[in-house]
Structures are given as C-alpha cells and as structure tokens.
N, C-alpha and C positions, 0 to 999 in steps of 0.2 A: 668329426669333432674331437674324438679321442686322440687322433694323430696330432691335431693342433695343440691339444693340451700337453701331450707327451713332449712335443718339440719345445714348447714353451718352458716346460719343467727343466729340460736339459739346459736351455739358455740361462734360466735363473740359477741352476746349480753351478754353472760355470761362473756366473757373476759372483755367487757366494764364495767360490774358491779363490777368485781373484781378489775379492775384498779381504778374505782371511789371510792371504799372503802378506798384505800390507807392505809392499815394496816402497822404497823412498820415492819422493815426488818426481825426481829426475827419471828414475826407472819407469814409473807409471807413464810419464809423458812419452818415453821412447817405446815402451812395450804396447801401450794401448792408446795410440793417438786418436783423438776425435771421437771418443765414445759418447754417444748422445743418450745419457741416462734418462732424461726426461721423455724422449721418444720411446725408449725401451719400456718404461713403466706405463706410458700411455697405451702402448700396444697391449701390454698385459691387462690393463683396465678394460680396454675395448673388447678383448677376447673373453674376459670374464663376464662382462655385461651381456655379450652376445650369447654366451652359454646359459646365463640365467634366463634370457628371453626364450631360448629353445626349450629349456626345462619347463617354463611356465606354459608354453604352447602345448607341450606334451601332456600336461596335467589338466588342461582345461576341459570342461564338459559343455556341450551345447545341448539345450533342452528344447524339445518340441512338446508343447502342451496344448491340449484341446480335447475334442470329442472323438467319435469313431472315425472321422475323416483323418484325423491325426494318427489315431491308433493304427490305421491301415497303411501308414507310411512305413515301408519295410526298410529299416536302417541298413541291415546287412546287404540288401540288394541295391539300394540307391545311394548309400553313403558308406561303402565298405572301408574299413580301416580308420574311420573317424570316431572320435569320442563324442558320440551323440546319444542322448537318452530320449526314448520315446515315452512321454507321459500323457498320452492320449487315452481316454476312457470312453467307450461307446455310450451314447445317450447322455453324456455329461453336459452341464450347463454352467452359466456364470456363477449362479448360486445365491442370488438375492431374492427376497420375496417368495420364500418357499414355506410350505407347511412343515411343522416340526418333525413329522415322520419321514420327510424326504432328505436323505443323507447326502445327496449329490452336490456338486458345485466346485469349481476351481477355487473359489474363495475359501473353501473349507479344507483344501489340501495343498496350500502353498508351501507348507513346511516340507513335506515329503516329495513334492513334485517340482519345487524350485529351490527353496532356501537351503535345503540339506544336500544339494546335488553338486556342490563345488562348481556351480555354473558361472560362466562368463557371459553367455548369450542365451536368450530365451526367445523362441519363435512362438507367438501366441495366436491361436485361432479358436474362438469360442463365441457361441451366440445363436447358431441356427436352431438348436434344440429349445432354446428359450422361446423363440418364436413359435416353434411347433407345439409347445405346451400352453400357448395362449398369452405369453407375456407381450406387452406392448413395446414399441421401440423406446419409449421413455423409460420403461423399466430396465431395458438392456443398457441404456445410457448410464443410468444410476449405478447399476451393478458393475459395469466395465470401468467406470471412473473410480469406484472404490477399489477395484482390483489393481489398477495401475498405481493408485495412491498407496496401497499397502506395500507393493513391490518397491516403490520409490523410497518409502520411509525405512523399510527394512534393509534394502540393498541398493543404495543410491548409485553405485558404480556398475550395477548390472546393466548390460545392454539388452534392451527389450525391443523386439521387432514385431510390431503390431501388424497382423495380417488381416486383410479384408475377408469378410465372409464370401463364400463362393456363390455363383448363380445356381439356380435350380431349374428343373423342367418337369414336364409331365404333371403328376398329381401334386408335386411340391412347388409348381410354378407360381402358386398364389403368394409365395413368400418373396418373390423377386422385388416387388415394390418396397416392402419394409427392409429387405436386405440392402437395396440401393440407398435408402434413407440412412440406415445405420452406418453403412460404409462411409458416407460423407461425414458423419459425425466422428467416426474412428480416425479419419485422416486428420481432422482438426484436433482431436484429443491427443493423438500421438505427438503432434507438433507442440502442444501445450506442455506435455511432460518431457519434451526433448527426446522422444523415441522415434525410431524409424517406422515408416508406414510402407508395407509391401502390398501393392495392388494386384493380387492374384486374380481378382474378379475380372478385370479387363482382359487378362490373358486367356481366360477360359470361357468367355461369353460369346454367343453367336450373334448374328445380325438381328435376331429377334429378341435379344436381351435375355436369352436362356442359356443354361449350361449346354455346351456342345454335345450333341446327341451321341457322337462316337466316343465321348469321354466318360460316359456314365451308363449304368445298367438299370438304375432305379430312379434316376432323376435327382438324386441327392448326393450319393457317394461317387467319387471319381475312380476311374480306371487308370491303367499305366500311363497313357499319354498325359493325363492331368498331373500325376505324380512326377513325371519327368520335367514338366514345366515348373512345378514347385521346387523340385531338386535344383534346377538351374538357378532359380532365384536365391536359394540358400547358398549355393556355391559362389554366386556373385557377391552377396552380402558379406560372406565370411572370407572372401579372397582366396578360396581353395582352388 
C-alpha cells in the first residue's frame, strides 16, 4: 500500500509542476497530448478510498461474548493475528429475573463487553446457565429479546451474530429439550432483528440429540474439535 501511495504522490507532484509551468495552450497540446485528467483523479480517489477501507479493517474489533464456553475459546490459538476480543465469563447468564445480590448477566455488562470495544461484529452465545439455575425458556426469551433490543438501540450498525446454544450430554442432557426449544426461538428472533443466526448446535450434535461424546469431557463444555468447528463458522461469517 505504501508503494502505491508513494507512486501516486510522485504522479501528483509531476502534475503540480506541469500546472505551475503554465505553458501556452499550443505548447500544452504539443507537450502533453491526450492527458485524461478525469481518469487520473478518479484513480487517486479510488486508491484513497481503498486505503480508507484497509485502515478501517485494521482497526475493527470482533467480540465474542458469552459464558465459560466462550471464555474457553483461545483467541491466540484459534484466531491468531486477528483483532478479536474474548468477553466470555464463566457461569454468566443473560441477566434478567435475578435476585438483587446476583451481579451476573450480559445485560449488566454491555458497555465494557460490547459498546466500548470499538466492535464491528459481535458473536453472542448465552443462556445455558440460565437453564441451569432454573429459569424457564420463557424467561430466557424475555431476557434475550431485551438484550438484542438494547444492542440495536445503542449500536444500530453493529453486526450481531446470534449463536445457538450447544447440545449437552451426560448429567446435563436434561437441558437438551429446552435448548432445542430456545434455539428455535433464537432463529426467529435473530431474523426479526435482522441479525445472523449461526446454528452451531446442528454441527455438534450426535444422532441421539446429544453433544458428541468425543467433543466434551463433562457433557457441557467443548474440547478442541468443537472449538475448531466454531472457529470455521467465524471464519466463514467474517470472510477471513
């Protein structure tokens, strides 16, 4: 890019010297026949706009926000060299319908986890711990709608990628039915807010409707094969 800018600067400098000389019209016609000034300045405009886009891309941040499953996404390992911020917190929840002494919730940390992060894209996965503390699917729906509503109102141009909850197995397998119900809602909710929906659930479920055994150690959290699948979806969405 610097070479292109330097070359363009030389061209413009030559143009400036030619204009400063101000030869008579006959001399101009003989010395510089057929100079396409419109094309020249269009090239300069195109190059400048391209440089602006490259600068904008270099400055963007992509945010992953969620609970311990997100916190376990090793950015340095799976997305090296990318401007990605991990805003996952173990045991976190959506954040609605909580007792006053419970400080958790994505709803309570949108400023420092999304809005203040110079983010262009947010990948959001949250809700499994809400089920684990006894919240109903209806409570999850209310909280998640409020979450997307706040993001849309504060940052209408932010690209939000709503990710499905993952399947579970073993002692957590009881959550698979509500997870499936909630994911169906999330897909519709994402479309309503004009956001992407990323169906990670389908990519990680086995033929029994549970999280693939080889991809988990405790039935809830995923291991490297799961993160590699997740990584592939992020790369696809971002065009990396």
